[in-house]
Backbone as numpy.savetxt, mean C-alpha at the origin, in Angstrom:
# Nx Ny Nz CAx CAy CAz Cx Cy Cz
3.82 -13.18 -46.77 3.92 -13.99 -45.58 4.43 -13.18 -44.40
5.36 -12.24 -44.63 5.89 -11.45 -43.52 4.82 -10.51 -42.96
3.89 -10.04 -43.79 2.80 -9.20 -43.31 1.90 -10.00 -42.37
1.60 -11.25 -42.74 0.79 -12.10 -41.88 1.50 -12.35 -40.55
2.80 -12.58 -40.61 3.57 -12.82 -39.39 3.56 -11.57 -38.51
3.70 -10.40 -39.12 3.66 -9.15 -38.38 2.30 -8.94 -37.72
1.23 -9.17 -38.47 -0.12 -9.01 -37.92 -0.37 -10.00 -36.78
0.08 -11.24 -36.96 -0.07 -12.24 -35.91 0.71 -11.83 -34.66
1.91 -11.33 -34.85 2.72 -10.88 -33.72 2.04 -9.73 -32.98
1.50 -8.77 -33.72 0.80 -7.65 -33.10 -0.44 -8.12 -32.35
-1.16 -9.08 -32.92 -2.34 -9.62 -32.27 -1.96 -10.31 -30.96
-0.91 -11.12 -30.98 -0.47 -11.81 -29.76 0.03 -10.81 -28.72
0.75 -9.79 -29.16 1.23 -8.77 -28.24 0.05 -8.04 -27.60
-0.95 -7.70 -28.41 -2.14 -7.03 -27.88 -2.87 -7.91 -26.89
-3.03 -9.18 -27.21 -3.73 -10.11 -26.33 -2.97 -10.28 -25.01
-1.66 -10.38 -25.08 -0.89 -10.54 -23.85 -0.92 -9.27 -23.01
-0.95 -8.11 -23.67 -1.05 -6.85 -22.93 -2.39 -6.76 -22.22
-3.46 -7.14 -22.89 -4.78 -7.12 -22.27 -4.84 -8.13 -21.13
-4.28 -9.31 -21.32 -4.32 -10.34 -20.29 -3.55 -9.92 -19.05
-2.48 -9.16 -19.21 -1.66 -8.77 -18.07 -1.96 -7.36 -17.58
-2.95 -6.70 -18.16 -3.32 -5.37 -17.69 -3.83 -5.49 -16.27
-3.30 -4.66 -15.40 -3.63 -4.77 -13.98 -4.05 -3.40 -13.47
-5.16 -3.32 -12.80 -5.66 -2.05 -12.31 -5.15 -1.72 -10.92
-4.23 -2.50 -10.39 -3.67 -2.22 -9.07 -2.46 -1.30 -9.19
-2.27 -0.51 -8.16 -1.09 0.35 -8.04 -0.29 -0.09 -6.83
0.95 0.31 -6.78 1.79 0.04 -5.62 1.86 1.31 -4.79
1.55 1.18 -3.52 1.61 2.29 -2.57 2.71 2.00 -1.57
3.53 2.99 -1.29 4.61 2.85 -0.31 4.45 3.92 0.75
4.48 3.49 2.01 4.29 4.40 3.13 5.51 4.35 4.04
6.04 5.52 4.39 7.11 5.66 5.37 6.47 6.30 6.60
6.52 5.62 7.73 5.87 6.14 8.93 6.85 6.18 10.09
6.96 7.36 10.68 7.80 7.50 11.86 6.89 7.66 13.07
7.09 6.76 14.04 6.34 6.83 15.30 6.95 7.93 16.16
6.10 8.62 16.90 6.55 9.72 17.76 7.61 9.28 18.76
8.38 10.25 19.23 9.50 9.94 20.13 9.17 10.19 21.60
7.93 10.57 21.91 7.57 10.82 23.31 7.53 9.50 24.08
7.66 9.58 25.38 7.60 8.38 26.22 6.26 7.69 25.97
6.28 6.39 25.83 5.11 5.56 25.52 4.51 5.93 24.16
5.35 6.38 23.24 4.89 6.80 21.91 4.58 5.64 20.98
4.98 4.42 21.30 4.74 3.29 20.43 3.42 2.61 20.69
3.09 1.62 19.86 1.86 0.86 20.03 2.02 -0.55 19.50
1.25 -1.47 20.07 1.15 -2.83 19.55 -0.21 -3.06 18.89
-0.97 -2.00 18.68 -2.28 -2.09 18.05 -2.16 -2.44 16.58
-3.26 -2.89 16.00 -3.33 -3.07 14.55 -3.66 -1.71 13.95
-2.86 -1.30 12.98 -3.01 0.02 12.37 -3.58 -0.14 10.97
-4.63 0.62 10.68 -5.21 0.63 9.34 -4.99 2.01 8.73
-5.13 2.07 7.42 -4.91 3.34 6.73 -5.91 3.46 5.58
-6.33 4.68 5.34 -7.10 5.03 4.14 -6.36 6.14 3.43
-6.16 5.96 2.14 -5.51 6.97 1.29 -6.58 7.58 0.40
-6.75 8.89 0.47 -7.81 9.58 -0.26 -7.25 10.37 -1.44
-8.04 10.44 -2.51 -7.69 11.32 -3.61 -8.52 12.60 -3.52
-8.37 13.49 -4.48 -9.04 14.79 -4.43 -10.56 14.69 -4.57
-11.06 13.55 -5.04 -12.50 13.37 -5.21 -13.15 12.72 -3.99
-12.36 12.40 -2.98 -12.89 11.74 -1.79 -12.92 10.23 -1.89
-12.50 9.69 -3.04 -12.39 8.23 -3.17 -11.18 7.78 -2.37
-11.24 6.55 -1.89 -10.12 6.09 -1.07 -9.80 4.62 -1.30
-8.59 4.28 -0.91 -8.11 2.90 -0.85 -7.89 2.61 0.62
-8.45 1.52 1.11 -8.31 1.18 2.52 -7.50 -0.09 2.72
-6.67 -0.08 3.74 -5.89 -1.26 4.13 -6.16 -1.48 5.61
-6.70 -2.65 5.97 -7.14 -2.88 7.34 -6.00 -3.21 8.31
-4.87 -3.68 7.81 -3.73 -3.99 8.67 -2.47 -3.77 7.84
-1.86 -2.59 7.97 -0.74 -2.28 7.07 0.49 -3.12 7.34
0.66 -3.61 8.55 1.81 -4.47 8.82 1.69 -5.78 8.05
0.52 -6.41 8.07 0.30 -7.66 7.34 0.28 -7.42 5.83
-0.21 -6.27 5.40 -0.34 -5.93 3.99 1.01 -5.72 3.33
1.93 -5.06 4.03 3.16 -4.73 3.32 4.32 -4.29 4.18
4.47 -4.83 5.38 5.64 -4.49 6.19 6.91 -4.98 5.51
7.86 -4.09 5.26 9.06 -4.45 4.49 10.29 -4.75 5.33
10.22 -4.52 6.62 11.41 -4.71 7.44 11.59 -6.18 7.81
12.75 -6.49 8.39 13.14 -7.89 8.62 12.08 -8.64 9.44
12.01 -9.97 9.26 11.06 -10.78 10.03 11.28 -10.57 11.53
10.20 -10.46 12.27 10.29 -10.25 13.70 10.42 -8.79 14.11
10.52 -7.88 13.12 10.63 -6.45 13.44 9.39 -6.00 14.21
9.58 -5.19 15.22 8.48 -4.68 16.03 8.09 -3.30 15.49
7.03 -3.26 14.69 6.57 -2.02 14.07 5.93 -1.09 15.09
5.92 0.18 14.77 5.26 1.24 15.54 5.82 1.38 16.95
7.11 1.19 17.09 7.75 1.44 18.38 8.28 2.87 18.39
8.44 3.41 19.57 8.83 4.81 19.76 10.05 5.17 18.91
9.89 6.20 18.08 10.98 6.73 17.27 11.30 5.94 16.01
10.66 4.80 15.79 10.96 3.97 14.61 10.51 4.62 13.31
11.26 4.39 12.25 10.82 4.67 10.89 10.50 3.32 10.28
9.23 3.08 10.00 8.77 1.81 9.43 8.35 2.04 7.99
8.57 1.02 7.15 8.28 1.13 5.73 7.31 0.02 5.35
6.27 0.41 4.61 5.24 -0.52 4.15 5.03 -0.29 2.66
4.81 -1.36 1.92 4.53 -1.23 0.50 3.66 -2.39 0.07
2.62 -2.09 -0.69 1.73 -3.14 -1.15 0.89 -2.66 -2.31
0.13 -3.59 -2.85 -0.73 -3.30 -3.99 -2.16 -3.07 -3.51
-2.83 -2.16 -4.20 -4.23 -1.87 -3.94 -4.79 -1.21 -5.21
-6.10 -1.13 -5.33 -6.67 -0.48 -6.52 -6.13 0.94 -6.70
-5.96 1.33 -7.94 -5.49 2.67 -8.25 -6.58 3.70 -7.98
-6.18 4.85 -7.50 -7.09 5.98 -7.36 -7.06 6.77 -8.67
-8.11 7.57 -8.90 -8.18 8.30 -10.17 -7.36 9.58 -10.18
-6.85 10.00 -9.03 -5.97 11.16 -8.95 -4.97 10.91 -7.82
-3.93 11.73 -7.71 -2.91 11.49 -6.67 -3.49 11.51 -5.26
-2.82 10.81 -4.37 -3.22 10.79 -2.96 -3.04 12.19 -2.39
-4.06 12.69 -1.70 -3.95 14.03 -1.11 -4.33 14.05 0.37
-4.76 12.92 0.91 -5.08 12.85 2.34 -4.90 11.42 2.82
-4.68 11.30 4.13 -4.44 9.99 4.73 -5.14 9.95 6.08
-5.78 8.83 6.38 -6.37 8.61 7.69 -5.73 7.36 8.26
-5.03 7.52 9.36 -4.34 6.42 10.04 -5.13 6.11 11.30
-5.50 4.84 11.51 -6.37 4.48 12.62 -5.81 3.30 13.40
-5.86 3.41 14.73 -5.50 2.31 15.62 -6.77 1.57 16.00
-6.70 0.23 16.08 -7.89 -0.53 16.48 -8.08 -0.56 17.99
-7.14 0.02 18.74 -7.28 0.11 20.19 -6.83 -1.12 20.95
-6.33 -2.12 20.24 -5.85 -3.33 20.92 -4.39 -3.16 21.31
-3.89 -4.04 22.12 -2.48 -4.03 22.47 -2.11 -2.88 23.39
-0.86 -2.90 23.81 -0.40 -1.83 24.71 -0.09 -0.57 23.91
-0.23 0.57 24.55 0.08 1.84 23.91 -0.87 2.21 22.81
-2.13 1.83 22.92 -3.07 2.02 21.83 -3.66 3.41 21.74
-3.42 4.26 22.69 -4.05 5.59 22.70 -3.26 6.59 21.96
């Protein structure tokens, strides 16, 4: 009877592991905006994280995706260190390149 219980436990553990298997990874970005006059922006900022094979994970609005600072924080202001963290599909190798893009809206978009 204990062998049956052990096998049943292993089966349930395997099933729960498969059910909760998740192909998403957590990405955390620390971004410091430049300190020059008018160095900040109110634009929507997107990011692509590339691996060594050229595959990428894209986030169209990193503030909405994973801004971690207090509610009402004004991201991308001159000299700020902003922190973002969120889930996205895993890449097959470590991140080795990043493309940060402004949508050109808002003040200070250039």
